[in-house]
C-alpha positions as CSV (number, residue, x, y, z in Angstrom):
1,M,-87.1,-130.1,-18.6
2,P,-86.6,-132.1,-15.4
3,V,-83.6,-134.4,-15.5
4,S,-83.9,-138.1,-15.1
5,A,-83.2,-139.9,-11.8
6,R,-80.0,-141.2,-13.2
7,E,-78.8,-137.8,-14.2
8,R,-79.7,-136.4,-10.7
9,T,-77.1,-138.6,-9.1
10,R,-74.4,-136.2,-10.0
11,F,-75.8,-133.9,-7.3
12,R,-76.3,-136.8,-4.8
13,R,-74.4,-139.5,-3.1
14,T,-74.9,-143.1,-4.3
15,A,-77.4,-145.1,-2.4
16,T,-74.8,-147.0,-0.6
17,Q,-72.8,-143.8,0.3
18,G,-76.0,-142.1,1.4
19,R,-76.9,-144.9,3.8
20,R,-73.4,-144.9,5.2
21,D,-73.4,-141.1,5.6
22,R,-76.8,-141.1,7.2
23,S,-75.8,-143.8,9.7
24,R,-72.7,-141.8,10.5
25,G,-74.7,-138.6,10.8
26,A,-77.1,-140.3,13.1
27,L,-74.3,-141.5,15.4
28,V,-72.8,-138.0,15.5
29,V,-76.0,-136.4,16.5
30,A,-76.8,-139.2,18.9
31,A,-73.6,-138.5,20.6
32,L,-74.5,-134.9,21.0
33,L,-77.9,-135.8,22.4
34,C,-76.3,-138.1,24.9
35,V,-74.7,-135.2,26.7
36,A,-78.2,-134.0,27.7
37,V,-79.9,-137.4,28.3
38,V,-77.1,-139.8,29.4
39,S,-79.1,-140.5,32.6
40,A,-81.7,-142.1,30.4
41,G,-79.3,-144.6,29.1
42,C,-78.5,-143.0,25.8
43,A,-74.9,-143.7,26.1
44,D,-75.6,-147.4,25.8
45,K,-77.7,-147.2,22.6
46,H,-77.5,-146.2,18.9
47,D,-80.2,-143.8,18.1
48,D,-82.4,-144.4,15.0
49,A,-81.8,-141.9,12.2
50,S,-85.2,-140.4,12.9
51,T,-83.9,-138.9,16.1
52,I,-81.9,-136.4,14.1
53,I,-84.9,-134.3,13.4
54,R,-86.5,-132.6,16.5
55,T,-89.3,-130.8,14.7
56,T,-93.0,-131.9,14.8
57,T,-94.2,-129.9,11.8
58,N,-93.4,-129.1,8.3
59,I,-94.2,-126.5,5.6
60,A,-95.3,-128.0,2.3
61,G,-93.1,-131.1,3.1
62,A,-90.1,-129.1,4.3
63,G,-89.1,-129.9,7.9
64,V,-89.2,-126.8,10.1
65,V,-85.9,-126.3,11.9
66,G,-85.7,-124.4,15.2
67,A,-89.4,-124.5,16.1
68,D,-88.4,-125.5,19.7
69,R,-85.4,-123.2,19.9
70,D,-84.1,-122.6,23.4
71,T,-83.4,-118.9,23.8
72,A,-82.9,-118.9,27.6
73,T,-79.1,-118.4,27.2
74,A,-79.1,-116.5,23.8
75,C,-77.7,-113.4,25.6
76,P,-74.8,-114.2,27.9
77,T,-73.8,-112.4,31.1
78,P,-72.4,-108.9,30.7
79,S,-68.9,-108.6,29.2
80,A,-66.2,-106.4,30.7
81,P,-65.5,-103.0,29.1
82,D,-62.2,-102.2,27.5
83,A,-59.5,-100.7,29.7
84,G,-59.8,-97.0,30.4
85,S,-62.5,-94.7,31.7
86,G,-64.2,-91.5,30.7
87,T,-64.9,-91.1,27.0
88,R,-63.3,-92.6,23.9
89,S,-63.1,-91.5,20.3
90,V,-64.9,-93.8,17.9
91,T,-64.6,-93.4,14.1
92,H,-67.6,-94.5,12.1
93,S,-69.4,-94.0,8.8
94,A,-70.8,-90.6,9.8
95,G,-67.6,-89.2,11.5
96,V,-66.0,-89.3,14.9
97,S,-67.9,-89.5,18.1
98,Q,-66.9,-89.2,21.8
99,V,-68.7,-92.1,23.4
100,P,-68.8,-93.2,27.0
101,A,-66.3,-95.9,28.0
102,D,-69.0,-98.0,29.5
103,P,-72.5,-96.8,28.3
104,Q,-75.5,-97.5,30.5
105,R,-78.4,-96.5,28.3
106,I,-78.2,-97.6,24.7
107,V,-80.7,-97.0,21.9
108,V,-80.4,-99.3,18.9
109,L,-81.7,-98.5,15.4
110,T,-81.1,-101.9,13.8
111,S,-81.7,-105.5,14.6
112,S,-78.0,-106.2,14.1
113,A,-77.1,-103.6,16.8
114,L,-79.6,-105.3,19.2
115,D,-78.0,-108.6,18.3
116,A,-74.6,-107.2,19.1
117,A,-75.8,-105.9,22.5
118,C,-77.2,-109.3,23.2
119,A,-74.0,-111.1,22.2
120,L,-72.0,-108.9,24.5
121,G,-74.4,-109.4,27.4
122,L,-75.6,-105.8,27.3
123,W,-79.2,-106.2,26.2
124,E,-80.5,-105.1,29.6
125,R,-78.8,-101.7,29.0
126,V,-80.8,-101.2,25.8
127,A,-83.2,-98.4,26.7
128,G,-85.0,-98.3,23.3
129,A,-85.0,-100.1,19.9
130,V,-86.7,-99.9,16.6
131,T,-89.4,-102.5,16.1
132,L,-90.1,-105.0,13.3
133,D,-93.2,-105.6,11.3
134,G,-95.2,-108.7,12.2
135,E,-96.4,-110.4,15.4
136,R,-93.3,-109.7,17.5
137,P,-91.5,-106.4,17.7
138,Q,-88.1,-108.1,18.0
139,P,-86.6,-111.3,16.6
140,M,-87.6,-114.4,18.4
141,Y,-84.1,-115.8,18.5
142,L,-83.0,-113.1,21.0
143,G,-85.4,-114.3,23.6
144,Y,-88.3,-112.9,25.5
145,G,-86.5,-110.2,27.5
146,V,-86.0,-107.9,24.5
147,L,-89.8,-107.7,24.0
148,K,-89.9,-105.3,27.0
149,V,-87.5,-102.8,25.4
150,P,-89.5,-99.6,24.6
151,S,-90.0,-98.8,20.9
152,V,-88.5,-95.8,19.2
153,G,-90.5,-96.3,16.0
154,P,-90.4,-98.9,13.2
155,I,-87.2,-100.1,11.7
156,G,-86.0,-97.6,9.0
157,A,-88.0,-94.7,10.5
158,P,-87.0,-94.1,14.1
159,D,-88.5,-91.1,15.8
160,P,-85.8,-88.7,17.3
161,A,-88.3,-87.3,19.8
162,R,-89.0,-90.7,21.2
163,I,-85.3,-91.4,21.4
164,A,-84.7,-88.2,23.3
165,E,-87.4,-89.1,25.9
166,L,-85.4,-92.2,26.8
167,K,-82.2,-90.1,27.6
168,P,-79.7,-92.5,26.1
169,D,-75.9,-92.1,26.5
170,L,-75.2,-94.0,23.2
171,I,-77.1,-94.5,19.9
172,L,-76.2,-97.3,17.6
173,G,-77.4,-97.6,14.0
174,D,-76.5,-97.9,10.4
175,V,-78.0,-95.1,8.3
176,P,-79.3,-91.7,9.6
177,P,-83.1,-91.5,10.0
178,A,-85.0,-89.4,7.5
179,A,-86.2,-87.0,10.3
180,G,-83.2,-84.8,11.0
181,G,-80.5,-87.2,9.9
182,Y,-77.3,-87.8,11.8
183,E,-77.3,-84.3,13.3
184,A,-80.6,-84.9,15.0
185,L,-79.2,-88.1,16.6
186,R,-76.0,-86.7,17.8
187,A,-77.8,-83.7,19.4
188,I,-79.5,-86.3,21.6
189,A,-76.5,-88.5,22.5
190,P,-73.1,-89.7,21.1
191,T,-74.0,-91.7,18.0
192,V,-72.1,-94.5,16.1
193,L,-73.4,-95.4,12.6
194,V,-72.1,-98.6,11.0
195,G,-71.9,-98.2,7.2
196,S,-73.1,-100.8,4.8
197,G,-70.7,-102.8,2.6
198,G,-68.7,-104.6,5.3
199,S,-69.0,-108.2,6.5
200,W,-71.3,-109.1,9.3
201,Q,-68.3,-109.7,11.5
202,S,-66.8,-106.3,10.9
203,D,-70.2,-104.7,11.6
204,F,-70.3,-106.6,14.9
205,V,-66.8,-105.3,15.8
206,A,-67.9,-101.7,14.9
207,Y,-71.0,-101.9,17.1
208,A,-68.9,-103.4,19.9
209,A,-66.4,-100.5,19.6
210,G,-69.3,-98.1,20.2
211,M,-70.2,-100.0,23.3
212,G,-66.6,-100.1,24.6
213,R,-66.3,-103.8,24.1
214,T,-63.6,-104.3,21.3
215,D,-61.7,-106.9,23.3
216,A,-64.9,-108.8,24.3
217,A,-66.0,-108.8,20.6
218,E,-62.7,-110.2,19.4
219,S,-62.9,-113.0,22.0
220,A,-66.6,-113.7,21.2
221,L,-65.8,-113.9,17.5
222,Q,-62.9,-116.3,18.0
223,S,-65.2,-118.5,20.2
224,Y,-67.8,-118.5,17.5
225,L,-65.2,-119.5,14.8
226,T,-64.0,-122.3,17.0
227,E,-67.6,-123.5,17.6
228,A,-68.3,-123.4,13.8
229,Q,-65.2,-125.5,13.1
230,D,-66.1,-128.0,15.8
231,V,-69.7,-128.3,14.5
232,G,-68.5,-128.8,10.9
233,T,-66.0,-131.5,12.0
234,A,-68.6,-133.3,14.1
235,L,-71.1,-133.3,11.2
236,H,-68.6,-134.0,8.4
237,A,-69.9,-130.8,6.9
238,N,-67.5,-130.8,4.0
239,Q,-69.2,-133.9,2.6
240,S,-72.6,-132.1,2.2
241,Q,-73.5,-129.6,-0.6
242,A,-76.2,-127.4,0.8
243,S,-78.5,-125.4,-1.5
244,V,-80.0,-122.2,0.1
245,L,-83.1,-120.6,-1.4
246,R,-85.2,-117.6,-0.3
247,F,-88.7,-116.9,-1.4
248,T,-90.2,-113.5,-1.6
249,A,-93.8,-112.8,-2.8
250,D,-92.7,-113.1,-6.4
251,T,-89.1,-114.3,-6.6
252,I,-86.9,-117.3,-5.8
253,Q,-83.4,-116.3,-4.9
254,V,-80.3,-118.4,-4.5
255,Q,-78.5,-117.1,-1.5
256,G,-75.0,-116.5,-2.8
257,S,-71.6,-116.0,-1.2
258,E,-72.2,-112.4,0.0
259,T,-75.2,-113.4,2.2
260,F,-75.1,-114.0,5.9
261,A,-76.4,-117.6,5.6
262,A,-73.7,-118.5,3.1
263,Q,-70.9,-117.0,5.2
264,V,-72.0,-118.9,8.3
265,L,-72.3,-122.2,6.3
266,S,-68.8,-121.6,5.0
267,D,-67.5,-121.0,8.5
268,A,-68.7,-124.5,9.4
269,G,-67.2,-126.0,6.3
270,V,-70.5,-126.8,4.5
271,Q,-70.0,-127.0,0.8
272,R,-72.3,-125.3,-1.8
273,P,-73.4,-126.8,-5.2
274,Q,-71.2,-125.6,-8.0
275,A,-73.9,-123.4,-9.4
276,Q,-74.3,-121.5,-6.1
277,R,-70.7,-120.5,-5.4
278,G,-71.0,-117.0,-6.7
279,T,-73.2,-114.1,-5.6
280,S,-77.0,-114.3,-5.3
281,F,-79.2,-114.6,-8.3
282,D,-82.9,-115.3,-9.0
283,I,-84.1,-118.5,-10.5
284,T,-87.3,-119.9,-12.0
285,P,-88.7,-123.5,-11.8
286,D,-87.1,-124.2,-15.2
287,D,-83.7,-123.7,-13.4
288,F,-84.3,-126.1,-10.5
289,S,-82.5,-129.1,-11.9
290,N,-79.2,-127.4,-12.4
291,K,-79.3,-124.4,-10.1
292,A,-81.4,-125.4,-7.0
293,E,-80.3,-129.0,-6.5
294,G,-78.1,-130.1,-3.6
295,D,-77.6,-132.9,-1.1
296,I,-79.8,-130.8,1.2
297,I,-81.9,-127.8,0.5
298,Y,-82.6,-125.0,3.0
299,V,-85.5,-122.7,2.3
300,M,-86.5,-119.4,3.9
301,F,-89.6,-117.2,3.5
302,D,-89.7,-113.4,3.4
303,G,-92.9,-112.8,5.5
304,P,-96.4,-114.3,4.9
305,D,-96.4,-113.5,1.2
306,G,-93.0,-115.2,0.8
307,E,-94.3,-118.2,2.6
308,A,-97.4,-118.4,0.5
309,H,-95.3,-118.3,-2.7
310,G,-92.8,-120.8,-1.2
311,K,-95.5,-123.3,-0.4
312,K,-96.8,-123.2,-3.9
313,V,-93.3,-123.8,-5.3
314,L,-92.4,-126.6,-2.9
315,R,-95.6,-128.4,-4.0
316,S,-94.8,-128.1,-7.7
317,K,-93.7,-131.0,-9.9
318,E,-90.5,-129.2,-10.8
319,F,-89.5,-128.9,-7.1
320,E,-90.7,-132.4,-6.1
321,N,-88.5,-133.9,-8.9
322,L,-85.4,-132.7,-7.2
323,G,-83.3,-135.3,-5.5
324,A,-83.3,-133.5,-2.2
325,A,-87.1,-133.4,-2.2
326,T,-87.3,-137.1,-3.1
327,D,-85.0,-137.9,-0.3
328,R,-87.0,-135.6,2.1
329,R,-84.0,-133.5,2.8
330,V,-85.6,-130.0,2.4
331,F,-85.7,-127.9,5.6
332,A,-87.4,-124.6,6.3
333,V,-85.4,-122.2,8.4
334,D,-86.2,-118.9,10.1
335,D,-85.8,-115.9,7.7
336,K,-85.2,-113.6,10.7
337,I,-82.1,-115.6,11.6
338,W,-80.7,-116.8,8.3
339,H,-81.3,-113.5,6.5
340,T,-80.1,-111.1,9.1
341,T,-76.6,-110.3,10.5
342,G,-75.1,-110.7,13.9
343,L,-73.1,-113.0,16.2
344,T,-76.1,-114.3,18.1
345,A,-77.9,-115.1,14.8
346,A,-74.7,-116.9,13.6
347,R,-74.7,-119.1,16.6
348,A,-78.4,-119.9,16.0
349,V,-77.6,-121.0,12.5
350,L,-75.0,-123.3,13.8
351,T,-77.6,-124.8,16.1
352,D,-79.9,-125.3,13.1
353,L,-77.1,-127.1,11.3
354,R,-76.5,-129.5,14.2
355,N,-80.2,-130.4,14.0
356,S,-80.5,-130.8,10.3
357,L,-77.4,-131.2,8.2
358,N,-77.2,-135.0,8.4
359,G,-81.0,-135.5,8.8
360,Y,-84.1,-135.9,6.8
361,V,-87.7,-135.1,7.3
362,T,-89.7,-137.7,9.2
363,D,-93.1,-136.3,9.6
């Protein structure tokens, strides 16, 4: 049974505290905006709280974050290879491979491998990639350039024959394809397979090792961690408890500590509600009052079916009774960013936090 408004305050700030925090959040984000628009006189004004949100649409009342995402600089300029030349030995989940010190034609069999190539500035060396289901063959957050990368088949089922036609000098993936397995891949080119079970950061380092960019990867990770801390400090992230929910066609899942989204939020110092500090678990509308509530709620949808289910739930009485929904502090984020892995995606999540953590939906 839904809790009363008085009982919900244990999940929320008091009204006075909320007004103070929102005012402070507005000033923080206004200061960030001034960097880009100081010539318009922003430095001499205090922005209204409504300027925190830069979206013009919502999904069932949830403000859409990142609809106007700038991907022009998602992939930086090429990073330098590690010292040395010739070939190097790289140990990975399927064995040991002799890989080029500075590969020129890379085939990637996972989105996280493509993300890693982007993060290290090597996406233009990607000669082929697996493609995703949906309207775009590659994630939107990586920009438009990757759309030109030739396909080697759908994700999870790459075609060794198509890979061989591209004459790669390096193949990056996670699990061997059903057609021929690891042997079929290494017969084409040196192959590095990153096993499951590690953190997204360790996976990124493993992909980078295959591309001869261990030093660049360590530098990029440190830069990200510094950025995450700076974002968290600027937004007073430790004063917010963020609930994170994911909708599939028939489930509602709390994104727990093992998920990519939760780890990036933790890097920025964002707190989680007490009920969400363990691993992921499914909930029903009956659980909303004590397992879905937070100062702010982020929702993501697993494809069209997940979005259809999510819209129905977001419009339900059980969800609308939540304090975050009443305060209009529910935000829809891109599933292909918040439910993936990769350094480029992690930076995109930080951008989403800048644009939403201290905000509320205004349209």
